[in-house]
Biotite code that builds the C-alpha atoms (Angstrom):
import biotite.structure as struc

atoms = struc.array([
    struc.Atom([18.818, -8.090, -51.712], chain_id="A", res_id=1, res_name="MET", atom_name="CA", element="C"),
    struc.Atom([15.239, -9.137, -51.017], chain_id="A", res_id=2, res_name="THR", atom_name="CA", element="C"),
    struc.Atom([14.278, -8.837, -47.377], chain_id="A", res_id=3, res_name="LYS", atom_name="CA", element="C"),
    struc.Atom([12.793, -11.900, -45.684], chain_id="A", res_id=4, res_name="LYS", atom_name="CA", element="C"),
    struc.Atom([9.649, -11.460, -43.611], chain_id="A", res_id=5, res_name="ILE", atom_name="CA", element="C"),
    struc.Atom([9.715, -12.322, -39.919], chain_id="A", res_id=6, res_name="LEU", atom_name="CA", element="C"),
    struc.Atom([6.814, -12.545, -37.515], chain_id="A", res_id=7, res_name="GLY", atom_name="CA", element="C"),
    struc.Atom([6.700, -11.112, -34.009], chain_id="A", res_id=8, res_name="ARG", atom_name="CA", element="C"),
    struc.Atom([8.198, -14.273, -32.478], chain_id="A", res_id=9, res_name="ILE", atom_name="CA", element="C"),
    struc.Atom([10.381, -17.101, -33.791], chain_id="A", res_id=10, res_name="ASP", atom_name="CA", element="C"),
    struc.Atom([12.796, -19.856, -32.808], chain_id="A", res_id=11, res_name="LYS", atom_name="CA", element="C"),
    struc.Atom([16.427, -19.553, -33.889], chain_id="A", res_id=12, res_name="VAL", atom_name="CA", element="C"),
    struc.Atom([19.857, -21.103, -33.370], chain_id="A", res_id=13, res_name="ASP", atom_name="CA", element="C"),
    struc.Atom([22.968, -19.548, -31.843], chain_id="A", res_id=14, res_name="PHE", atom_name="CA", element="C"),
    struc.Atom([25.569, -22.155, -32.927], chain_id="A", res_id=15, res_name="PRO", atom_name="CA", element="C"),
    struc.Atom([28.590, -20.444, -31.309], chain_id="A", res_id=16, res_name="LYS", atom_name="CA", element="C"),
    struc.Atom([26.711, -20.438, -27.999], chain_id="A", res_id=17, res_name="LEU", atom_name="CA", element="C"),
    struc.Atom([25.511, -24.039, -28.413], chain_id="A", res_id=18, res_name="ASN", atom_name="CA", element="C"),
    struc.Atom([21.886, -22.846, -28.107], chain_id="A", res_id=19, res_name="LEU", atom_name="CA", element="C"),
    struc.Atom([19.298, -24.218, -30.536], chain_id="A", res_id=20, res_name="PHE", atom_name="CA", element="C"),
    struc.Atom([15.588, -23.623, -31.189], chain_id="A", res_id=21, res_name="ASP", atom_name="CA", element="C"),
    struc.Atom([15.627, -20.674, -28.792], chain_id="A", res_id=22, res_name="VAL", atom_name="CA", element="C"),
    struc.Atom([12.421, -18.648, -28.551], chain_id="A", res_id=23, res_name="ALA", atom_name="CA", element="C"),
    struc.Atom([13.023, -15.032, -29.589], chain_id="A", res_id=24, res_name="VAL", atom_name="CA", element="C"),
    struc.Atom([10.856, -11.934, -29.645], chain_id="A", res_id=25, res_name="LYS", atom_name="CA", element="C"),
    struc.Atom([11.330, -9.647, -32.622], chain_id="A", res_id=26, res_name="ILE", atom_name="CA", element="C"),
    struc.Atom([11.293, -6.218, -30.983], chain_id="A", res_id=27, res_name="ASP", atom_name="CA", element="C"),
    struc.Atom([11.267, -3.291, -33.402], chain_id="A", res_id=28, res_name="THR", atom_name="CA", element="C"),
    struc.Atom([11.037, -0.961, -30.404], chain_id="A", res_id=29, res_name="GLY", atom_name="CA", element="C"),
    struc.Atom([14.462, -2.073, -29.178], chain_id="A", res_id=30, res_name="ALA", atom_name="CA", element="C"),
    struc.Atom([17.654, -0.895, -30.860], chain_id="A", res_id=31, res_name="PHE", atom_name="CA", element="C"),
    struc.Atom([19.983, -3.560, -29.461], chain_id="A", res_id=32, res_name="THR", atom_name="CA", element="C"),
    struc.Atom([19.467, -7.311, -29.216], chain_id="A", res_id=33, res_name="SER", atom_name="CA", element="C"),
    struc.Atom([19.668, -8.991, -25.809], chain_id="A", res_id=34, res_name="ALA", atom_name="CA", element="C"),
    struc.Atom([20.127, -12.552, -24.567], chain_id="A", res_id=35, res_name="ILE", atom_name="CA", element="C"),
    struc.Atom([19.482, -14.031, -21.139], chain_id="A", res_id=36, res_name="HIS", atom_name="CA", element="C"),
    struc.Atom([22.589, -14.894, -19.167], chain_id="A", res_id=37, res_name="CYS", atom_name="CA", element="C"),
    struc.Atom([22.052, -16.262, -15.654], chain_id="A", res_id=38, res_name="SER", atom_name="CA", element="C"),
    struc.Atom([25.582, -15.670, -14.376], chain_id="A", res_id=39, res_name="GLU", atom_name="CA", element="C"),
    struc.Atom([28.271, -13.306, -15.632], chain_id="A", res_id=40, res_name="ILE", atom_name="CA", element="C"),
    struc.Atom([31.782, -13.303, -14.193], chain_id="A", res_id=41, res_name="ILE", atom_name="CA", element="C"),
    struc.Atom([34.533, -11.015, -15.472], chain_id="A", res_id=42, res_name="GLU", atom_name="CA", element="C"),
    struc.Atom([38.048, -12.118, -14.539], chain_id="A", res_id=43, res_name="GLU", atom_name="CA", element="C"),
    struc.Atom([41.511, -12.184, -16.116], chain_id="A", res_id=44, res_name="ASN", atom_name="CA", element="C"),
    struc.Atom([40.324, -10.182, -19.141], chain_id="A", res_id=45, res_name="ASN", atom_name="CA", element="C"),
    struc.Atom([37.678, -12.790, -19.959], chain_id="A", res_id=46, res_name="THR", atom_name="CA", element="C"),
    struc.Atom([33.934, -12.959, -19.506], chain_id="A", res_id=47, res_name="LEU", atom_name="CA", element="C"),
    struc.Atom([32.323, -16.202, -18.357], chain_id="A", res_id=48, res_name="ARG", atom_name="CA", element="C"),
    struc.Atom([28.626, -16.462, -19.031], chain_id="A", res_id=49, res_name="CYS", atom_name="CA", element="C"),
    struc.Atom([26.278, -19.243, -17.955], chain_id="A", res_id=50, res_name="THR", atom_name="CA", element="C"),
    struc.Atom([23.244, -19.733, -20.180], chain_id="A", res_id=51, res_name="PHE", atom_name="CA", element="C"),
    struc.Atom([20.828, -21.366, -17.730], chain_id="A", res_id=52, res_name="LYS", atom_name="CA", element="C"),
    struc.Atom([17.121, -20.855, -17.206], chain_id="A", res_id=53, res_name="SER", atom_name="CA", element="C"),
    struc.Atom([14.345, -22.834, -15.524], chain_id="A", res_id=54, res_name="LYS", atom_name="CA", element="C"),
    struc.Atom([11.749, -21.312, -17.822], chain_id="A", res_id=55, res_name="GLY", atom_name="CA", element="C"),
    struc.Atom([13.710, -21.857, -21.031], chain_id="A", res_id=56, res_name="HIS", atom_name="CA", element="C"),
    struc.Atom([14.743, -25.519, -21.361], chain_id="A", res_id=57, res_name="PRO", atom_name="CA", element="C"),
    struc.Atom([16.917, -24.919, -24.435], chain_id="A", res_id=58, res_name="ASN", atom_name="CA", element="C"),
    struc.Atom([19.336, -22.961, -22.262], chain_id="A", res_id=59, res_name="PHE", atom_name="CA", element="C"),
    struc.Atom([21.722, -25.799, -21.485], chain_id="A", res_id=60, res_name="ASN", atom_name="CA", element="C"),
    struc.Atom([23.575, -24.499, -18.392], chain_id="A", res_id=61, res_name="SER", atom_name="CA", element="C"),
    struc.Atom([26.932, -24.489, -20.187], chain_id="A", res_id=62, res_name="LYS", atom_name="CA", element="C"),
    struc.Atom([29.541, -21.855, -19.446], chain_id="A", res_id=63, res_name="ASP", atom_name="CA", element="C"),
    struc.Atom([30.946, -19.955, -22.407], chain_id="A", res_id=64, res_name="ILE", atom_name="CA", element="C"),
    struc.Atom([34.147, -17.920, -22.150], chain_id="A", res_id=65, res_name="ILE", atom_name="CA", element="C"),
    struc.Atom([34.381, -14.721, -24.180], chain_id="A", res_id=66, res_name="PHE", atom_name="CA", element="C"),
    struc.Atom([37.808, -13.214, -24.798], chain_id="A", res_id=67, res_name="ASN", atom_name="CA", element="C"),
    struc.Atom([36.355, -10.329, -26.789], chain_id="A", res_id=68, res_name="ASN", atom_name="CA", element="C"),
    struc.Atom([33.580, -8.254, -25.268], chain_id="A", res_id=69, res_name="TYR", atom_name="CA", element="C"),
    struc.Atom([32.697, -4.628, -24.695], chain_id="A", res_id=70, res_name="THR", atom_name="CA", element="C"),
    struc.Atom([30.267, -2.567, -22.646], chain_id="A", res_id=71, res_name="TYR", atom_name="CA", element="C"),
    struc.Atom([27.364, -0.535, -23.905], chain_id="A", res_id=72, res_name="THR", atom_name="CA", element="C"),
    struc.Atom([24.640, 1.644, -22.407], chain_id="A", res_id=73, res_name="ASP", atom_name="CA", element="C"),
    struc.Atom([21.113, 0.373, -22.990], chain_id="A", res_id=74, res_name="VAL", atom_name="CA", element="C"),
    struc.Atom([18.015, 2.417, -22.222], chain_id="A", res_id=75, res_name="LYS", atom_name="CA", element="C"),
    struc.Atom([15.063, 0.255, -21.192], chain_id="A", res_id=76, res_name="SER", atom_name="CA", element="C"),
    struc.Atom([11.455, 0.918, -22.137], chain_id="A", res_id=77, res_name="SER", atom_name="CA", element="C"),
    struc.Atom([10.901, 2.468, -18.706], chain_id="A", res_id=78, res_name="ASN", atom_name="CA", element="C"),
    struc.Atom([13.626, 5.038, -19.387], chain_id="A", res_id=79, res_name="GLY", atom_name="CA", element="C"),
    struc.Atom([16.382, 3.682, -17.142], chain_id="A", res_id=80, res_name="PHE", atom_name="CA", element="C"),
    struc.Atom([19.898, 3.445, -18.543], chain_id="A", res_id=81, res_name="LYS", atom_name="CA", element="C"),
    struc.Atom([21.910, 0.302, -17.812], chain_id="A", res_id=82, res_name="GLU", atom_name="CA", element="C"),
    struc.Atom([25.527, -0.524, -18.686], chain_id="A", res_id=83, res_name="ASN", atom_name="CA", element="C"),
    struc.Atom([25.689, -4.067, -20.104], chain_id="A", res_id=84, res_name="ARG", atom_name="CA", element="C"),
    struc.Atom([28.270, -6.439, -21.479], chain_id="A", res_id=85, res_name="TYR", atom_name="CA", element="C"),
    struc.Atom([28.101, -6.865, -25.252], chain_id="A", res_id=86, res_name="LYS", atom_name="CA", element="C"),
    struc.Atom([29.332, -9.889, -27.195], chain_id="A", res_id=87, res_name="ILE", atom_name="CA", element="C"),
    struc.Atom([29.575, -10.766, -30.876], chain_id="A", res_id=88, res_name="LYS", atom_name="CA", element="C"),
    struc.Atom([28.033, -14.034, -31.993], chain_id="A", res_id=89, res_name="SER", atom_name="CA", element="C"),
    struc.Atom([26.072, -15.655, -34.812], chain_id="A", res_id=90, res_name="GLU", atom_name="CA", element="C"),
    struc.Atom([22.367, -16.352, -35.226], chain_id="A", res_id=91, res_name="VAL", atom_name="CA", element="C"),
    struc.Atom([20.636, -18.530, -37.821], chain_id="A", res_id=92, res_name="VAL", atom_name="CA", element="C"),
    struc.Atom([17.470, -17.306, -39.553], chain_id="A", res_id=93, res_name="PHE", atom_name="CA", element="C"),
    struc.Atom([16.024, -19.188, -42.543], chain_id="A", res_id=94, res_name="PHE", atom_name="CA", element="C"),
    struc.Atom([19.056, -21.508, -42.574], chain_id="A", res_id=95, res_name="GLY", atom_name="CA", element="C"),
    struc.Atom([21.533, -18.634, -43.004], chain_id="A", res_id=96, res_name="LYS", atom_name="CA", element="C"),
    struc.Atom([24.115, -17.495, -40.425], chain_id="A", res_id=97, res_name="LYS", atom_name="CA", element="C"),
    struc.Atom([24.244, -13.802, -39.568], chain_id="A", res_id=98, res_name="TYR", atom_name="CA", element="C"),
    struc.Atom([26.603, -11.906, -37.288], chain_id="A", res_id=99, res_name="LYS", atom_name="CA", element="C"),
    struc.Atom([24.853, -10.351, -34.308], chain_id="A", res_id=100, res_name="ILE", atom_name="CA", element="C"),
    struc.Atom([25.776, -8.136, -31.359], chain_id="A", res_id=101, res_name="ASN", atom_name="CA", element="C"),
    struc.Atom([24.072, -9.272, -28.156], chain_id="A", res_id=102, res_name="LEU", atom_name="CA", element="C"),
    struc.Atom([23.898, -7.522, -24.813], chain_id="A", res_id=103, res_name="THR", atom_name="CA", element="C"),
    struc.Atom([23.844, -9.820, -21.787], chain_id="A", res_id=104, res_name="LEU", atom_name="CA", element="C"),
    struc.Atom([20.896, -9.414, -19.467], chain_id="A", res_id=105, res_name="SER", atom_name="CA", element="C"),
    struc.Atom([18.962, -11.339, -16.822], chain_id="A", res_id=106, res_name="THR", atom_name="CA", element="C"),
    struc.Atom([15.714, -12.231, -18.581], chain_id="A", res_id=107, res_name="ARG", atom_name="CA", element="C"),
    struc.Atom([14.717, -15.273, -16.505], chain_id="A", res_id=108, res_name="ASP", atom_name="CA", element="C"),
    struc.Atom([11.409, -13.678, -15.556], chain_id="A", res_id=109, res_name="ASP", atom_name="CA", element="C"),
    struc.Atom([10.616, -12.790, -19.176], chain_id="A", res_id=110, res_name="MET", atom_name="CA", element="C"),
    struc.Atom([8.628, -14.960, -21.583], chain_id="A", res_id=111, res_name="LYS", atom_name="CA", element="C"),
    struc.Atom([11.361, -14.766, -24.228], chain_id="A", res_id=112, res_name="PHE", atom_name="CA", element="C"),
    struc.Atom([15.037, -15.246, -23.342], chain_id="A", res_id=113, res_name="PRO", atom_name="CA", element="C"),
    struc.Atom([16.145, -13.264, -26.410], chain_id="A", res_id=114, res_name="VAL", atom_name="CA", element="C"),
    struc.Atom([15.091, -9.946, -27.934], chain_id="A", res_id=115, res_name="LEU", atom_name="CA", element="C"),
    struc.Atom([16.091, -9.220, -31.518], chain_id="A", res_id=116, res_name="ILE", atom_name="CA", element="C"),
    struc.Atom([16.345, -5.456, -32.064], chain_id="A", res_id=117, res_name="GLY", atom_name="CA", element="C"),
    struc.Atom([16.441, -3.026, -34.975], chain_id="A", res_id=118, res_name="ARG", atom_name="CA", element="C"),
    struc.Atom([20.237, -2.895, -35.214], chain_id="A", res_id=119, res_name="GLN", atom_name="CA", element="C"),
    struc.Atom([20.230, -6.544, -36.327], chain_id="A", res_id=120, res_name="PHE", atom_name="CA", element="C"),
    struc.Atom([16.999, -6.421, -38.371], chain_id="A", res_id=121, res_name="LEU", atom_name="CA", element="C"),
    struc.Atom([17.985, -3.380, -40.443], chain_id="A", res_id=122, res_name="SER", atom_name="CA", element="C"),
    struc.Atom([18.512, -4.012, -44.165], chain_id="A", res_id=123, res_name="LYS", atom_name="CA", element="C"),
    struc.Atom([17.825, -7.766, -43.746], chain_id="A", res_id=124, res_name="LYS", atom_name="CA", element="C"),
    struc.Atom([14.260, -8.338, -42.568], chain_id="A", res_id=125, res_name="PHE", atom_name="CA", element="C"),
    struc.Atom([10.752, -6.915, -42.535], chain_id="A", res_id=126, res_name="LEU", atom_name="CA", element="C"),
    struc.Atom([8.432, -7.653, -39.613], chain_id="A", res_id=127, res_name="VAL", atom_name="CA", element="C"),
    struc.Atom([4.761, -8.621, -39.942], chain_id="A", res_id=128, res_name="ASP", atom_name="CA", element="C"),
    struc.Atom([3.276, -8.702, -36.435], chain_id="A", res_id=129, res_name="VAL", atom_name="CA", element="C"),
    struc.Atom([0.469, -11.011, -37.582], chain_id="A", res_id=130, res_name="ASP", atom_name="CA", element="C"),
    struc.Atom([2.968, -13.820, -38.282], chain_id="A", res_id=131, res_name="LEU", atom_name="CA", element="C"),
    struc.Atom([4.924, -16.200, -36.030], chain_id="A", res_id=132, res_name="GLU", atom_name="CA", element="C"),
    struc.Atom([7.822, -18.655, -36.452], chain_id="A", res_id=133, res_name="ASP", atom_name="CA", element="C"),
    struc.Atom([8.542, -17.820, -40.094], chain_id="A", res_id=134, res_name="GLN", atom_name="CA", element="C"),
    struc.Atom([12.188, -18.881, -39.895], chain_id="A", res_id=135, res_name="SER", atom_name="CA", element="C"),
    struc.Atom([11.545, -21.921, -37.682], chain_id="A", res_id=136, res_name="PHE", atom_name="CA", element="C"),
    struc.Atom([8.724, -23.186, -39.923], chain_id="A", res_id=137, res_name="ASN", atom_name="CA", element="C"),
    struc.Atom([11.037, -22.931, -42.935], chain_id="A", res_id=138, res_name="ASN", atom_name="CA", element="C"),
    struc.Atom([13.995, -24.588, -41.221], chain_id="A", res_id=139, res_name="LYS", atom_name="CA", element="C"),
    struc.Atom([15.683, -27.253, -43.325], chain_id="A", res_id=140, res_name="ALA", atom_name="CA", element="C"),
    struc.Atom([14.866, -30.664, -41.913], chain_id="A", res_id=141, res_name="LEU", atom_name="CA", element="C"),
])
C-alpha cells in the first residue's frame, strides 16, 4: 500500500461524532491521538461527552453517548502522566474512512482541538512538515 503524504496540519471529518472540517495537528511526537471534549460524564456504564468549544466553531455542542470506552495512561510532553478516557471512532482522510482511537482531553485553550498521533499514522501516512491541508485540499466536492 502506498502511503499518502500529510502536512503538519489539516482539516478532517469525524462522521460518527457529527464533527466536520475539524482542524487537526499531525503530531509525530505524540503516540496517541486526542480530541477536545468540554464535558465528560460517566454514569450507568456509559460515557457522555459534549463536543463544545468557543474557539473551534465546528464543535457543535452535541452530546454523544459512548457505550464502549476504556481508560489509558497518557504521558504529556512535560512528563506528567494522566489517565484519560479512550473511545473508538472513525476519521476521514483523503475521502477514506479509517478507524481511530481517541483519548478525551480538554483542549479548549489549544489552537487545534485534535492531535493525530503516531499510533494512527503508522503504516498509512508520511508527514511532510512543509505542507498543510493535504487531505482537505483533495476532498471530493
